[in-house]
ROSE-4610 file (N, C-alpha, C; in Angstrom, 1 decimal, always signed):
// ROSE-4610
residu = [M/M/M/E/E/E/G/G/G/E/E/E/I/I/I/K/K/K/R/R/R/Y/Y/Y/L/L/L/E/E/E/N/N/N/G/G/G/Q/Q/Q/Y/Y/Y/Y/Y/Y/S/S/S/V/V/V/N/N/N/Q/Q/Q/F/F/F/K/K/K/N/N/N/N/N/N/L/L/L/M/M/M/N/N/N/G/G/G/I/I/I/N/N/N/K/K/K/W/W/W/Y/Y/Y/Y/Y/Y/P/P/P/S/S/S/G/G/G/A/A/A/L/L/L/K/K/K/S/S/S/E/E/E/E/E/E/E/E/E/R/R/R/V/V/V/N/N/N/N/N/N/L/L/L/Q/Q/Q/H/H/H/G/G/G/I/I/I/S/S/S/K/K/K/F/F/F/F/F/F/Y/Y/Y/E/E/E/D/D/D/G/G/G/T/T/T/L/L/L/K/K/K/E/E/E/E/E/E/S/S/S/S/S/S/F/F/F/Y/Y/Y/R/R/R/G/G/G/R/R/R/L/L/L/H/H/H/G/G/G/P/P/P/S/S/S/K/K/K/F/F/F/F/F/F/H/H/H/P/P/P/N/N/N/G/G/G/Q/Q/Q/L/L/L/A/A/A/E/E/E/T/T/T/R/R/R/T/T/T/Y/Y/Y/K/K/K/D/D/D/G/G/G/K/K/K/T/T/T/E/E/E/G/G/G/E/E/E/H/H/H/T/T/T/W/W/W/Y/Y/Y/N/N/N/P/P/P/D/D/D/G/G/G/T/T/T/L/L/L/W/W/W/T/T/T/K/K/K/H/H/H/G/G/G/T/T/T/F/F/F/P/P/P/T/T/T/V/V/V/V/V/V]
num = [1/1/1/2/2/2/3/3/3/4/4/4/5/5/5/6/6/6/7/7/7/8/8/8/9/9/9/10/10/10/11/11/11/12/12/12/13/13/13/14/14/14/15/15/15/16/16/16/17/17/17/18/18/18/19/19/19/20/20/20/21/21/21/22/22/22/23/23/23/24/24/24/25/25/25/26/26/26/27/27/27/28/28/28/29/29/29/30/30/30/31/31/31/32/32/32/33/33/33/34/34/34/35/35/35/36/36/36/37/37/37/38/38/38/39/39/39/40/40/40/41/41/41/42/42/42/43/43/43/44/44/44/45/45/45/46/46/46/47/47/47/48/48/48/49/49/49/50/50/50/51/51/51/52/52/52/53/53/53/54/54/54/55/55/55/56/56/56/57/57/57/58/58/58/59/59/59/60/60/60/61/61/61/62/62/62/63/63/63/64/64/64/65/65/65/66/66/66/67/67/67/68/68/68/69/69/69/70/70/70/71/71/71/72/72/72/73/73/73/74/74/74/75/75/75/76/76/76/77/77/77/78/78/78/79/79/79/80/80/80/81/81/81/82/82/82/83/83/83/84/84/84/85/85/85/86/86/86/87/87/87/88/88/88/89/89/89/90/90/90/91/91/91/92/92/92/93/93/93/94/94/94/95/95/95/96/96/96/97/97/97/98/98/98/99/99/99/100/100/100/101/101/101/102/102/102/103/103/103/104/104/104/105/105/105/106/106/106/107/107/107/108/108/108/109/109/109/110/110/110/111/111/111/112/112/112/113/113/113/114/114/114/115/115/115/116/116/116/117/117/117/118/118/118/119/119/119/120/120/120/121/121/121]
x = [+5.9/+4.2/+4.1/+3.3/+3.6/+2.3/+2.2/+0.8/+0.2/-1.2/-2.3/-2.5/-2.5/-3.1/-4.2/-5.2/-6.7/-6.8/-7.1/-7.5/-8.6/-9.4/-10.8/-11.4/-12.0/-12.4/-13.7/-14.0/-15.4/-16.5/-16.7/-18.1/-17.8/-16.9/-16.7/-16.2/-15.6/-15.3/-13.6/-13.2/-11.6/-11.3/-9.9/-8.9/-7.7/-7.4/-6.0/-5.9/-5.3/-5.3/-3.7/-2.8/-1.5/-0.9/+0.2/+1.1/+2.2/+2.7/+3.5/+4.8/+6.0/+6.8/+8.0/+8.8/+9.7/+9.4/+7.8/+7.4/+7.6/+7.8/+7.9/+7.0/+5.9/+4.8/+5.8/+5.5/+5.8/+4.7/+4.6/+3.5/+2.9/+1.6/+0.4/-0.5/-0.3/-1.2/-2.1/-3.2/-4.2/-5.1/-5.1/-6.0/-7.3/-8.2/-9.7/-10.4/-10.9/-11.7/-13.0/-13.4/-14.4/-15.3/-15.9/-17.0/-16.9/-15.6/-15.3/-14.8/-14.5/-13.8/-12.6/-11.9/-10.6/-9.8/-8.7/-7.9/-6.9/-5.9/-4.6/-4.6/-3.3/-2.4/-1.7/-0.7/+0.9/+1.6/+2.6/+3.8/+4.6/+4.9/+5.8/+6.9/+8.6/+9.1/+9.9/+9.9/+10.5/+10.2/+8.9/+8.2/+8.2/+9.1/+9.3/+8.5/+8.0/+7.3/+8.0/+7.7/+8.7/+7.9/+7.6/+6.9/+5.7/+4.5/+3.2/+2.7/+2.2/+1.6/+0.3/-1.0/-2.0/-3.4/-3.3/-4.3/-5.9/-6.8/-8.1/-8.9/-10.0/-11.0/-11.9/-12.8/-13.5/-14.3/-15.0/-16.1/-15.1/-13.9/-13.0/-12.5/-12.7/-11.7/-10.6/-9.4/-8.0/-7.9/-6.9/-6.3/-4.9/-4.1/-2.6/-2.2/-0.9/-0.9/+1.1/+1.8/+3.5/+4.1/+5.3/+6.5/+7.4/+7.7/+8.9/+9.9/+10.7/+12.3/+12.8/+12.5/+13.5/+12.6/+11.8/+10.9/+10.5/+11.7/+11.2/+11.0/+10.4/+9.5/+10.8/+10.5/+11.4/+10.5/+10.6/+10.0/+8.8/+7.8/+6.5/+5.3/+5.1/+3.8/+3.0/+1.5/+0.5/-0.6/-1.1/-2.4/-3.3/-5.0/-6.0/-6.9/-7.8/-8.9/-10.1/-10.6/-11.8/-13.0/-12.8/-13.5/-13.1/-11.7/-10.9/-9.9/-10.1/-9.4/-7.8/-6.8/-5.2/-5.3/-4.6/-4.4/-3.3/-2.2/-0.7/+0.4/+1.5/+2.6/+4.0/+4.6/+5.8/+6.5/+7.9/+8.9/+10.1/+10.2/+11.4/+12.2/+13.6/+14.6/+15.0/+15.4/+15.9/+15.0/+13.6/+13.0/+13.0/+13.3/+13.4/+13.0/+12.5/+11.8/+12.6/+12.3/+13.5/+12.9/+12.9/+12.4/+10.8/+10.4/+9.2/+7.9/+7.6/+6.4/+5.1/+3.9/+2.6/+1.8/+0.6/-0.7/-1.7/-2.8/-4.0/-5.2/-5.8/-7.5/-8.4/-9.4/-10.5/-11.0/-11.1/-11.8/-10.3/-9.5/-8.2/-7.0/-7.6/-6.6/-5.7/-4.4/-3.2/-3.1/-2.9/-2.3/-1.6/-0.4/+0.9/+1.8/+3.4/+4.4/+5.6/+6.2/+7.4/+8.8/+9.9/+11.4/+11.5/+12.6/+13.1/+12.7/+12.4/+12.3/+12.8/+14.0/+14.3/+13.3/+14.0/+12.3/+13.1/+11.8/+12.2/+12.0/+13.1/+12.7/+12.3]
y = [-0.3/-0.9/-2.0/-2.9/-4.5/-4.8/-5.6/-6.0/-5.7/-6.1/-5.2/-3.6/-2.6/-1.4/-1.0/-0.9/-0.4/+1.2/+1.8/+2.9/+3.4/+4.7/+4.4/+5.9/+6.0/+7.7/+8.0/+9.2/+9.3/+8.8/+8.4/+7.7/+6.2/+5.7/+4.2/+3.2/+4.1/+2.8/+2.9/+1.8/+2.1/+3.1/+3.4/+4.3/+3.3/+2.5/+1.5/+0.7/-0.3/-1.6/-2.0/-1.7/-1.8/-2.9/-3.5/-4.7/-4.1/-4.1/-3.6/-4.4/-4.1/-5.1/-3.6/-3.8/-2.8/-1.6/-0.8/+0.1/+0.8/-0.1/-0.2/-1.0/-0.3/-1.4/-2.4/-3.8/-4.9/-5.8/-6.5/-7.4/-6.7/-7.3/-6.3/-5.4/-3.9/-2.9/-2.8/-2.1/-1.6/-0.4/+0.1/+1.8/+1.6/+2.3/+2.2/+4.1/+3.7/+5.2/+5.2/+6.4/+6.6/+5.8/+5.4/+4.2/+2.8/+2.7/+1.3/+0.6/+1.0/-0.2/+0.0/-0.9/-1.0/-0.2/+0.8/+1.6/+1.4/+0.5/+0.1/-1.1/-2.0/-3.2/-3.1/-2.9/-3.0/-3.6/-4.5/-5.3/-4.2/-4.3/-3.3/-4.6/-3.8/-4.1/-3.0/-2.8/-1.7/-0.7/-0.6/+1.0/+1.0/+0.3/+0.4/-0.4/-0.1/-0.9/-1.5/-3.2/-3.9/-5.3/-5.5/-6.8/-5.8/-6.5/-6.1/-4.8/-4.4/-3.1/-2.9/-2.9/-2.7/-1.6/-1.0/+0.4/+0.0/+0.1/+0.1/+1.1/+1.1/+2.3/+2.2/+3.1/+2.7/+1.7/+1.3/+0.4/-1.1/-1.2/-2.5/-2.9/-2.2/-2.6/-2.1/-3.1/-3.0/-1.8/-0.8/+0.6/+0.5/-0.2/-0.5/-1.7/-2.2/-3.0/-2.8/-2.8/-2.1/-3.1/-3.5/-3.8/-3.0/-3.2/-2.6/-3.2/-2.9/-3.3/-2.1/-2.6/-1.8/-0.5/+0.1/+1.6/+2.1/+1.2/+2.1/+0.8/+1.5/+0.5/-0.2/-1.3/-2.5/-3.8/-3.8/-4.6/-4.2/-5.2/-4.5/-3.6/-2.8/-2.1/-2.1/-2.4/-2.4/-1.3/-0.7/+0.5/+0.3/+0.1/-0.2/+0.8/+0.8/+2.1/+1.5/+2.2/+2.0/+0.9/+0.6/-0.2/-2.0/-1.9/-3.1/-3.6/-2.5/-2.8/-2.6/-3.5/-3.0/-1.5/-0.5/+0.9/+1.0/+0.3/+0.6/-0.4/-0.7/-1.5/-0.9/-1.0/-0.1/-1.2/-1.1/-1.8/-0.5/-0.9/-0.1/-1.5/-0.5/-1.0/-0.3/-0.3/+0.7/+2.2/+2.0/+3.3/+4.1/+3.5/+4.4/+3.4/+3.9/+3.2/+2.9/+1.3/+0.5/-0.3/-0.3/-1.2/-0.6/-1.2/-1.0/-0.4/+0.3/+1.0/+1.3/+0.6/+0.5/+1.0/+1.4/+1.8/+1.2/+1.1/+0.5/+1.3/+1.3/+2.2/+1.7/+2.4/+1.5/+0.3/-0.2/-1.3/-2.3/-1.9/-3.1/-3.2/-2.6/-2.8/-1.5/-2.0/-0.9/+0.2/+1.0/+2.6/+2.6/+2.7/+2.6/+2.0/+2.1/+1.5/+2.4/+2.5/+3.0/+2.4/+3.0/+2.0/+2.9/+2.9/+3.4/+4.9/+5.0/+6.5/+7.2/+8.2/+8.3/+8.9/+8.7/+9.2/+10.8/+11.1/+12.6/+13.0/+13.4/+13.7/+15.2]
z = [+24.5/+24.0/+23.7/+23.6/+23.4/+23.2/+21.9/+21.7/+20.5/+20.8/+20.0/+20.4/+19.5/+20.2/+19.3/+19.7/+18.5/+19.1/+17.8/+18.0/+17.6/+18.0/+17.4/+17.2/+16.4/+15.9/+16.8/+17.0/+17.6/+17.4/+16.3/+15.6/+16.3/+16.6/+17.3/+16.6/+15.3/+14.1/+14.4/+14.2/+14.1/+13.3/+14.1/+13.2/+12.7/+13.3/+13.0/+14.4/+13.6/+14.7/+14.4/+15.3/+15.0/+15.7/+15.7/+16.4/+16.6/+18.0/+18.4/+18.9/+19.0/+19.6/+20.3/+21.3/+22.0/+21.2/+21.7/+21.2/+19.7/+18.6/+17.9/+16.7/+15.6/+15.1/+14.3/+14.3/+13.7/+13.6/+12.4/+11.9/+11.0/+11.0/+10.0/+11.1/+10.1/+10.6/+9.8/+10.5/+9.6/+9.9/+8.8/+9.1/+8.2/+9.3/+8.6/+8.0/+7.1/+6.8/+7.6/+7.9/+8.8/+9.0/+8.0/+7.7/+8.2/+8.5/+9.4/+8.3/+6.6/+5.8/+5.9/+5.4/+5.5/+4.6/+5.1/+4.2/+3.4/+4.5/+4.2/+5.0/+4.6/+5.5/+5.1/+6.3/+5.7/+6.5/+6.3/+7.0/+7.1/+8.8/+9.2/+10.3/+10.1/+11.1/+11.7/+12.4/+13.8/+12.9/+12.7/+12.1/+10.8/+10.2/+8.5/+7.9/+6.8/+6.4/+5.5/+5.3/+5.2/+4.6/+3.5/+2.7/+2.0/+1.8/+0.8/+1.6/+1.6/+1.6/+0.5/+0.9/+0.0/+0.7/-0.4/-0.1/-0.7/-0.3/-0.9/-1.0/-1.9/-2.2/-0.9/-0.4/+0.3/+0.3/-0.9/-1.4/-1.0/-0.7/-0.6/-1.7/-3.0/-4.3/-4.0/-4.3/-4.2/-4.8/-4.5/-5.4/-5.4/-4.6/-4.7/-3.8/-4.3/-4.0/-4.0/-3.1/-3.5/-2.5/-3.2/-1.9/-1.5/-0.3/+0.6/+1.1/+1.1/+2.0/+2.6/+4.0/+4.8/+4.5/+4.4/+4.3/+3.0/+1.9/+0.5/-0.2/-1.5/-2.5/-2.9/-2.9/-4.0/-4.4/-5.5/-6.3/-6.8/-7.3/-7.9/-7.1/-7.9/-7.9/-8.6/-8.2/-9.2/-8.5/-9.6/-9.0/-9.7/-9.2/-9.5/-9.8/-11.1/-11.1/-10.2/-9.6/-8.8/-9.2/-10.3/-11.0/-10.7/-10.6/-9.9/-10.8/-12.5/-13.2/-13.3/-13.8/-13.3/-14.0/-13.7/-13.6/-14.3/-13.8/-13.8/-12.9/-13.6/-12.8/-13.0/-12.0/-12.3/-11.5/-11.4/-10.4/-9.9/-8.6/-7.5/-6.9/-7.3/-6.7/-5.9/-4.4/-3.3/-3.8/-3.6/-3.6/-4.9/-6.0/-7.5/-8.4/-9.7/-10.2/-11.4/-11.8/-12.4/-13.5/-14.7/-15.7/-15.9/-16.8/-17.6/-16.6/-17.0/-16.4/-17.7/-17.1/-17.8/-17.1/-18.2/-17.8/-18.4/-17.9/-18.5/-18.2/-19.5/-19.5/-18.4/-18.5/-17.5/-17.5/-18.9/-19.4/-19.3/-18.9/-19.1/-20.1/-21.1/-22.5/-22.0/-23.3/-22.8/-23.2/-22.4/-23.1/-23.3/-22.5/-22.9/-21.9/-22.6/-21.7/-22.3/-21.2/-21.0/-20.3/-20.8/-20.2/-18.7/-18.3/-17.0/-16.6/-15.5/-15.3/-14.2/-14.2/-12.8/-11.9/-10.4/-9.3/-9.3/-9.6/-8.7/-7.2/-6.6/-5.2/-4.7]
């Protein structure tokens, strides 16, 4: 497969719009809710998430923004409450949490923060 591939749901809405090169997803790839709202937007290189991935609530509010390197979480990740306020921040290195991990209340005030956590697999 080469180029842009669009897949549709039975209701006629997009399911996904994917960029392919050499039969692998490369570039910006998008997935949608049945309502047609954007669900996620991911950068991919040879099928692996690589770069920034964004996930959205169905109303379009940003739900998560995470950095990937060769298919593994690497760098900052931010999670958001449905009202758009920051809910959580953490940093990854090679797929494992590293450094400070911070949580926020739905009103945006600090709830708690902790140091490094091991990743449970």
